[in-house]
Structure formats: structure tokens, C-alpha cells
C-alpha positions, 0 to 999 in steps of 0.5 A: 500500500502506498504511503498516501493510501496508508494516510487515508486509512489512518485518517479514516480510522481517526474519524471513526475513533473520534466518532466513537468517542463522541457517541460514547460521550453522548451516551454518558451524558444521557445516562448521567442526566437521568441516573446521576445523584449529584445535582451539579453533574445532572445539570451539566450532563442534561445540558450537554445531552439537550445540545448534542444528543438525539433524544427521544420525546420521552427521554427529553421530558425525563431529562427536564424532570431530572434537571428540574429535580437537580435545580430543586435540590440546589434551591434554584426553584425558578429554574426547576419550575422552568424544566418542570413546565417544559417536561409537562409541555412535552408530556402533559400526563407526566405525574412525576413532574406534577408532583415535583412541580407541586413540591417546587411551588411549596418551596416558593410559597405558592401553596394553592398552585402546589395543591392544584398540581398535586391534586392532579397527580394523585387523581392520575395516580392514586397510588403515588405516595410522593405526591401525597407527601408533597400535598401534605407539605402544602397543607402544612404550609397553609396551617391545615394540619389535619388535612396534612396529616391525612395526606402523610398517613396515606403516603405512609400507607402506600409506602410503608417505611417512607421515612420522609413522610413519617418525618413530615407527619411529625412536623405537622403534629409538632405544629399542632402542639402535639409534641409527644406524638411528633416525637414518636414520628421522629423516633420512627424516622430515625429508626428507619434512617439513623443518619436523617439529619432533618429528623434529628433537628425536628426531634430536638425542636420538639424536646425544646418545646417540651422544656427537655433542653438536655435531650434537645441538645443531644439531638441537635448535637447528633445532627451537627455530628452528622453534618458539622457545618449545618447551621441549623443544628449548631444554632438549635443547640446554641439556643438550648444551651442559652435556655439552660444557662450554659452561656459559654457553650451557647457562645461557642455555637453562635460563634460557629454559626456566624463564621459559617453564615455571617448574614445570619440575623438570629445568630447575632441576636441570640449571641447578643442575648447571651452576652447580656445575660453574662453582663457584658452589655457593651458587646451585647449591644454590638451584636444586637446592632449588627443583627438590626443592621441586617434586619432593621424591622426585627421587632424581637431584636429591637425589644432585646436591645431595649432590654440591654439599654434598660439594664445599663440604666439608659431608659430613654433609649430603651423606650425608643427601641420598645416604641419601634418594636411595637410600631412593627408588631402592635401585638408584641406583649413582651415589648409592652411588658419591658416598656412598662418596666422602663417607664417605671424605672424612670418614674413614669408610673401611669405610663408603666401601668398602661403598658402592663395593662396592655401586656396582660390583655395580650398575655392573660395571667402573665405572672411577670406582668402582674408582678410588675404592675403590682410593683408599680402600684406599690410604688404609687402607694396604691397598696390595695391594688398592689396586693390584688395583683400580687395575690394573683401572681401567688395564686398562679405560682405559689413558689414565686419568691419575688411576689411574696417579697413584694407583697410583704413590702405592700403590707409594710406600706399599709402598716400591716407589719405582721402580715408583711413579716409572714410574706417575707418569711415565706420569700426567704424560705423559697429563696434563702440567698436573697440579701434584699429580702432580709434587708426588707424584713429588717425594715419591718422589724425597725418599724415595729421598733424590734431593734435587735431582730432588725439588726439580725436581719441586716447582719444576714443581708450584709453576710450575703452581700458584703458591699450592701450599702443600704444594709449598713445604712439601715443597721446604723439607724437601728443602732442609733435608735438603740442609743448605740451611737458609736455602732451607728456611726461605724455602720454609717461610715461604711455606708458612706464609703460604699455610696458617697452620693447618698445624702440620707447617710450623711444626714443620719450620721449627722444625727448620730454625731448630734446625739453625742453632742459632737456638733462640729461633726454633725454640722459637717454631715448636714452641710454635705447632705444639703450640698448633695441634695439642696432641697433635703428638708430633713437635713435642713431641719436637723442642721437648724436643731444643731445651730439651736444647740450651739445657740446660733439662733438666727442661723437656726431660724434661717434653716427652719424658714428654708425648710418651711419654704421648701415644704410649707405643708409639713408641720415639722418645719413650723414646729421647729421654728416655733420652738426656736423663736420661743427660745429666742424670745420672739414669742408672738411669732413663735405662737403663730408658727405653732398654730400653723403647725397644728392647723396642718396636723391637729394631732402633732404632739410636739407642736402642742408641746412647743405651743404649751412652752410658748404659752408659759413664756408668755405668762399664760400659765393656765393655757400652758397647763391645759396644753400639757395636760392634753399632751400627757393624756395622749402620751404620759411619758413625754419628759419635756411635757412633764417637766414643762408642766412642772415649771408651769405649776411652780409658777402658778404656786402648785409646788407639790404638783410641780415637783411631782411632774419634775421628778417623773420627767427626771426619771425618764430623762435625767438631764432634763433640768439642764436642757431647760436651763440651757433655754433659760427656764428654771 
């Protein structure tokens, strides 16, 4: 054979080989298009087959179905629908395509179109289990749970062991709130397929709803083991760690979710909530801000950010967030509850009550809303209304320690001290580590003048919370009332060290110094109290009393006059100025002040004593004795009134009667004669 002939033969062989390879490629593409499992391979193979292969009508329709399913698996539902439409155009009675297209419409949210396709599929093939399952999913999406369950039941009847339908039926039962029945279905789905990630996730969600967070964590953890980058598994486990209070593990899961999906809004919001629960408010705000930048209309995120602002004491900013959350979701009961709390903390008590009312309309019998409304009523001194709400909280939850505590405070406000102690006892029994409850029970004992029991409770409050400034302060007051002035000063020193901005601590320490006749120290404390709070009437009056003891009468009168300007409806300032003016010899002005004090409070015994003293200095002895008689008829052990009446009786010539009164006064207050002598009265 000549060289040219051999070349022609070789070329022909190459053509035949190339043709063979091309044919083999087309066959491979058709096979992969119809039989391959990997979506990306199916999509590429079908595309090549449609362009290069001579396909039959049925092969082309099957190819569009296969590629549509591959697009569906990748979440490209519009492309999937285009292929399904083409397959049905080529083969209108293709039930597999009707079912697949119905499933795509479900994923697109067009549930009515889905049901139309799936109705036709089961009409054409009543034994088509997959179509019943897909139609069940459409009914599930429409909230028609019983219809969905009927379809899932039929799918399972037609195909026993149909794992997806068993799982889907569990999902419908979950949506109905039938968590135990749902768990049974998820158990069965996992028996059929232990590697079925969706069933692990669903069962975890059901356990979460049942409050079994340990088992929920196990299920979400198994889903994450099977698919380590599954955002839903990590997120679900993180949420349950959060609910259980295992904040560090929750943070690890939310961190991982955010690394996998930096645009996952809820992961930022949840991580922010966990950081807030750990007290890391600034980092919490950063996460909540990120979540809200991704979804500015997220009412839950706004509510949670408002809660963090409230914890930081930024109540105005908190209210702004709650307002926005409620504009987005006017039925958001928790946002009303939280806004009410913020209003209460900034002193807008009527607004707070309106918000708690609305929260209770949206969340009937909410113990939290009833408790907060009760606290607000107590703050308004509407104690009967507070008791009504707190009674209901305790009826709903007899273990609610805070409700017993607050009800005890309400009883204390009403002066029903024994009832207050019973409630505070119960609160301590339920929650023995609450320092404030011991402190508040100490307050009740203080009002009952049971000083030792009050001090015992303050001791326990301080043991539980060593830096508890109010407990040191109030223990100091109790010791002062026991005439333990040194102990009082030590406690008040510590209270001031812990909270140097509290004017009442300076005022009370000043009173303790005054009782010790340490007037210079007392004046410094009263000055400091007034510097912190210029309208602090009690401190101004106390400073005036010390000025009177120092015989700085004009300075004393100035202080009492300032107290009257600040609080003209209080009889105390008028009484102190009456006494001071009487000592200073301004007797008519003194009498006018005492009369005003008694007009404001006819039962003010100290003001009557001051007026009796003034009458005596004016020489109106009978009127003085009549006033003293009236006072001692109410309180026979008032030493100043006894001694004053004794002096008046002496001046009237009743020496024996006067001596008897003076003797009784000295028995009560041994230095009473010296006190009267300092005022120029013998």
C-alpha cells in the first residue's frame, strides 16, 4: 500500500475513533442526566445531552424532570419550575413532574398552585405516595394540619417505611402542639434512617418545646455530628444551651454559626442575648446592632436591645427601641411588658401601668406582668391594688419568691407589719440567698421598733452581700435608735464609703454625731447632705436643731424658714421654728408658727408641746397647763411635757404638783433640768 493510501486509512480510522468517542460521550451524558445523584453533574450532563444528543420525546421530558429535580435540590426553584413546565409541555400526563412541580411551588410559597398540581397527580395516580407527601407539605404550609396529616398517613400507607413522610407527619403534629406524638414520628424516622439529619433537628425542636433542653441538645448535637457545618443544628443547640444557662457553650455555637453564615440575623441576636445575660452589655449591644443592621424591622431584636439599654440604666433609649418594636408588631406583649418596666424605672408610673395593662390583655395571667404592675402600684402607694395583683401572681405560682417579697413590702406600706413579716418569711424560705429580702424584713422589724431582730436581719443581708450599702445604712439607724451611737456611726461610715452620693447617710450620721453632742461633726454631715441634695428638708431641719444647740439662733431660724419654704405643708418645719423663736424670745411669732403647725396636723404632739412652752413664756400659765395636760393624756411619758408642766405649776404656786411632774420627767430623762436651763427656764 502506498504511503498516501496508508494516510487515508489512518485518517479514516481517526474519524471513526473520534466518532466513537463522541457517541460514547453522548451516551454518558444521557445516562448521567437521568441516573446521576449529584445535582451539579445532572445539570451539566442534561445540558450537554439537550445540545448534542438525539433524544427521544420521552427521554427529553425525563431529562427536564431530572434537571428540574437537580435545580430543586440546589434551591434554584425558578429554574426547576422552568424544566418542570417544559417536561409537562412535552408530556402533559407526566405525574412525576406534577408532583415535583407541586413540591417546587411549596418551596416558593405558592401553596394553592402546589395543591392544584398535586391534586392532579394523585387523581392520575392514586397510588403515588410522593405526591401525597408533597400535598401534605402544602397543607402544612397553609396551617391545615389535619388535612396534612391525612395526606402523610396515606403516603405512609402506600409506602410503608417512607421515612420522609413519617418525618413530615411529625412536623405537622409538632405544629399542632402535639409534641409527644411528633416525637414518636421522629423516633420512627430515625429508626428507619439513623443518619436523617432533618429528623434529628425536628426531634430536638420538639424536646425544646417540651422544656427537655438536655435531650434537645443531644439531638441537635447528633445532627451537627452528622453534618458539622449545618447551621441549623449548631444554632438549635446554641439556643438550648442559652435556655439552660450554659452561656459559654451557647457562645461557642453562635460563634460557629456566624463564621459559617455571617448574614445570619438570629445568630447575632441570640449571641447578643447571651452576652447580656453574662453582663457584658457593651458587646451585647454590638451584636444586637449588627443583627438590626441586617434586619432593621426585627421587632424581637429591637425589644432585646431595649432590654440591654434598660439594664445599663439608659431608659430613654430603651423606650425608643420598645416604641419601634411595637410600631412593627402592635401585638408584641413582651415589648409592652419591658416598656412598662422602663417607664417605671424612670418614674413614669401611669405610663408603666398602661403598658402592663396592655401586656396582660395580650398575655392573660402573665405572672411577670402582674408582678410588675403590682410593683408599680406599690410604688404609687396604691397598696390595695398592689396586693390584688400580687395575690394573683401567688395564686398562679405559689413558689414565686419575688411576689411574696413584694407583697410583704405592700403590707409594710399599709402598716400591716405582721402580715408583711409572714410574706417575707415565706420569700426567704423559697429563696434563702436573697440579701434584699432580709434587708426588707429588717425594715419591718425597725418599724415595729424590734431593734435587735432588725439588726439580725441586716447582719444576714450584709453576710450575703458584703458591699450592701443600704444594709449598713439601715443597721446604723437601728443602732442609733438603740442609743448605740458609736455602732451607728461605724455602720454609717461604711455606708458612706460604699455610696458617697447618698445624702440620707450623711444626714443620719449627722444625727448620730448630734446625739453625742459632737456638733462640729454633725454640722459637717448636714452641710454635705444639703450640698448633695439642696432641697433635703430633713437635713435642713436637723442642721437648724444643731445651730439651736450651739445657740446660733438666727442661723437656726434661717434653716427652719428654708425648710418651711421648701415644704410649707409639713408641720415639722413650723414646729421647729416655733420652738426656736420661743427660745429666742420672739414669742408672738413663735405662737403663730405653732398654730400653723397644728392647723396642718391637729394631732402633732410636739407642736402642742412647743405651743404649751410658748404659752408659759408668755405668762399664760393656765393655757400652758391645759396644753400639757392634753399632751400627757395622749402620751404620759413625754419628759419635756412633764417637766414643762412642772415649771408651769411652780409658777402658778402648785409646788407639790410641780415637783411631782419634775421628778417623773427626771426619771425618764435625767438631764432634763439642764436642757431647760440651757433655754433659760428654771
